[in-house]
N, C-alpha and C positions, 0 to 999 in steps of 0.2 A: 292664775287658774289653780295652781297647787294649793294656795292658801284657802281657797274656797272649799276644796274637798278634804283638806287636812282634818278639820274637826270630825268628819265622818270616819275617816281612817283611824283617828286616835280614840274612837269609841270602842275599838275592838282590841283583842290581844295583840301585842306588838309583833310577836313571832308569826302569827297567822297573817297579819297584815303584810309583813315582809314577803311572804310567799304569794299572797294575792297580788301585790304590786308587781313582783318580778314576772309572774305568769302573764299578767295583762300587758306588761311592757313588751314581752315577747309577741303576744298576739297582735298588739297594735303595729309593731314593726313588720309583721308579716302581711298586713293588709296592703293592697296595691297603693303605693304612694306613702305608706305609713312612715317608713324610714326617712324619706325625703322631707316629710312634714316635721318629724322630730328634729332633724338637722336644721331646718329653716327656723323653727321656733326657738331652739335652745343652743345649738352649736355656734360658737363664735370663733372664727379663724382669723389670724393675722400672722404673717411670717415673722414679724418682730417679736412675737411671743415664743418662738422656738428657742430652746435652750439646751446646750450640750452639758451634760453632767455625767461624771464617771464614764466618759467615752460613748454615751448614748445621746442621740438627739431627740429631745422631747418636743412634740408639737406645741404644747403649752405647759406651764408649770403646775397645773392643778390636776391632781390625781385622786383616784378612789382608794381609800385605805382597805387593807385586808379585813375580812369578816363579813362584807356585804355580799360578795360573789364567791362564796367558799368553794363552789364546785364548777366554776368556769361556765356558768349557764347563760349569762347575759352580757358577754363581753361586747359584742357588736352593738347591742341595744344601748349599753352605757356609753360607748364611744359616740353614738349618735346624739347624745345630749351634751357632749362637749368635753368629756374628760380627756386629758392628754395622755394619761397612763392609768392602767388598772392593775391592781394587785390582787391576785387570786389566792384563796386560802383563808385561813391556815389549813394546809393539807397534811395528812399523816400517811404513813405507809399503808395501813389497813383501814378500811371503813370503820367508823365508830359512831354511835348514836349521840354521844355527848351526855350532858348531865340531865337529870330528871326535870320535867316541866312542872310548873312554869319556871322559866329561866331568863326572861327578859322583862324589864319593868321601866316604864316611862315616869319621869317627873316633869311634866310640862311647865310648872312654875319655875323650875330651875333650868329648863331647856337641857335636860340630862337623860341619860339612859343607864341603867344598871343591867349588866348581862353576866350570866354564868353558863354560857353555852357549852364550853368544854370541848372545843375542837370537833364539833359535830361535822362530819364530812363523808363523802362517798369513797374516799381513798385516793391516793396519788395517781393510780392508773386511769381512773375516770377523768380526773382533771387534765392529765397529760393528753389523753385522746381528744378531749373537747378543745383544748387549746390548739392542737395540731389541726383539727378540722377547721377551726376559725382561721388559722393561717392559710389554709388551702383556699378558703372561700371568702376571705375578707374583701369587702367592696373597695373600690378605688378611693372613695371619700374618706376611708379610714387608714389610708397609707401612712405609715410612720407611727401608728399607735404602739406604745411601749407596754409590754405585759410583764409583770413581776410575779414571782412564785414565792409565797410565804410558807415556810416549812416548819413542821414541829414533830413532836414524838407522840406516839399513841399513849393513852392514859395508863395502860397496863404494862408498859415498858419501864422497867426500873431505871433510875438515873444512871446507874453504872453501865447500862446498855444503850443509853440514849443516842450516842454518836452513831450507832448503826442505823437507827431510824432516820436521822438527818441525812446520812449517806444515801439511803434508799430513795428518799424524796429528791435529793440533789441529782442523783444519777438519772432518775426517771424523767425529771423535768428539764434536764440540761439542754436538750435539743429544741425545746419549744418556748422557753421563756427568755426574756432579755436580761433579767437580773434576779437575784435571790435575796430573800430576807430570812434571816435566822431568828425565829421567835422563841425566846427563852423567858419572856416577860409577861405572858398571860397569867393572871391570878387564878384561872379556872381549871387548871390541871394540877393536881396535887404534886408538890415538890418541883414543879417546873422552874420556878424562880430561883431555886438553889443553883441552877446551871448558870446564873448570872455571876456567881462567884468567880474570882479570877482564874483559879487553876482549871476547873472544868471548862470554863469558857475558852481559855487559851487552847486547850486540847481540842475542843470541838471545831473552833475556827481554823486552827492550823491543819487539822485533818481535812476539812473541806477545801482549804487552799491547795493542799497537796494534790487533790483530785481535780483541781480547777483548770484543766487544760485538755481539751479533746480536739484532735485534728487542728492543732494550733489555734483553737478558739478558747477563750476564757470568759467567764461571766462575772460581772460585778456582784460581790457579796456584801450585803448590809446587815447590820445588827439592830434589831428592834429592842429598845430598852424601856423599862418602867419609869414612870415619873416619881416613884417613891424612893429612888436611890439617894443616898447622902452625897455630899460633895466629895467625900473621900472615895466613895464607890464610883462616882463620875470621873474622878481622876484616874481610877483603874481602867475605866472604859476608854479614856483617851489613850492611855498607854497600850492597852490591848489592841486597839485599832491600828496604832502606829507600828506595833511589833508584828502583828499578823499580816499587815498590809491589805486588810479588807478595804472595800471601796468607801464605806461610810456608815452612817448611823441613821436610824429612824427614831425620832423623839417626838411623842412618846406613845406608849400603850395606855391602857386604862389604869386608873388608880384604885387602890383599896381604901384610900382616905375619903370618907363620906362626911366629914365633920362640917363642911360648908353647905350641905343639902338643907333646904328648908323643910322638906318632907320628912318628918320624924320617923314615920313608919318605914320608909325606904332606907333609912340609916341602918336598920337592922338586917337588911337583905345582904346575903353573901354575893360576891361577884365584883366585877370591875366597873367603875364609874367612868362614863365618858360624857362629853358635851361641855356646856359653858362653865361648869365648876372647875374644869381642867384647864381652861384657857390660860390663866396666869402661870400655873406651875409648868405646863409644857413649854411655854415661852421662856421661862427662867432656865429650864434645862437646856434648851437650844442655845441661849445666850452664853451660859456657863461653858458648854462644850466648845462653842465657837471661839470664845476668848481663851480658854485654857489651852486649846490646841493651836492657837494662832491661825484658825481657819484652814488647818492642814488637810481636812477631809470634808466632803459634802455631808450635809444634814438634810434629811427630809422632815419637815415639821408637820406634826399632826396632833390634834387635841384641842377641842373647843373652838374651832373656826366656824363662826356663825355669820360672819359679815366680811365685807371687803376690808374693813379696818383690822379685823382679827388676822386676816391673811397677810396684809402688809406688815403688821407687827411681827409675825413669825419670820418673814423674809428679812426685815431690818435687824432682827435678832441674830441672824446668821444662817437661816435655812436657804437652801438652794432651790428646793421644790416644796410643795405642800400637798397634803392629802386631806380629804373630807370623809366623814362618816356620819356622826351624829348631827352635825350642822346640815348635811345634805338631807337627812330625814326631817329635821325641823323646818328648814328654810326652803327645801325643794330644789329642783334642778336649775332654776334661774340663778341660784347662787354661783354656779360655775362661771357663767358668762359675765356676771357682775364683777367677780374677782378678776377675771382676765381683762376686762375693760379697765378696771382701776389700775392694774399693773401696767397696762399699755399707756394709760394717761400719765404715769409717773416716769416713763422712759424719756 
């Protein structure tokens, strides 16, 4: 069904289509029986798919990556189509509009998207309140859904003050999310990737770990990294994870390397590239981290998952869980259940 309407959707601006789809997803689920229909058509459940990772029990290993539901607007609706976990954000302490439009571009021939959104979001307070409301009203069918909070800094916050922005987001979301993701790898906030360097990253993660206990509760903290890091930088990541004792890594964010795009015009667009051109590199990063660390920490694999085979390849490379974004946009919600069924068939 999705493949029938996709050509129509792809005829319009991708950012406008995103808002159109999420609005109508909410409307459909509010119709009498709408949520039940969504679950019947797309959600695939099997107890064998449950997986415990960094102390959390995931209903299934297929999650939604950050960036799709920046403001925690459609958590319930996305759970109804089969995601086992949903990562909200990236959120920043204060609301910000993001970069100038247009800021999202498709390359259908490459099954790719370039975005330079720039952490556009309504601020951490809005996200926290919406997640709390979802927790209060979540239907029984969504019991066990895991929610992650992806946190970043405001564009106007200088890097020397970045830690305070991450602390504000961490403290505000602590009571409503199940895990945190520290995003220092988006290419769309000036200077953000400089925080991936060893010294500032150690300071940031250690600071969050020191705050990571409230009423004897701690939350898993993960680090989201870029696919453009060298092996030497990945060695540093392994060391940083082991020294700070954070829970794991999400590999990878979007890439600034557009050399393998077939669309010559889009090669000139600023922003991060996601989708099929990233498949190979993200898997390489997962495999390298897993081997270099002797699988000493969990990895969530994301980047260019457009098929069941892509998902299995990430898991075989060393990922404990996977996330979709661009593949979800190109292949539709049916991809979630197909991946889960393939994983189940391999057990």
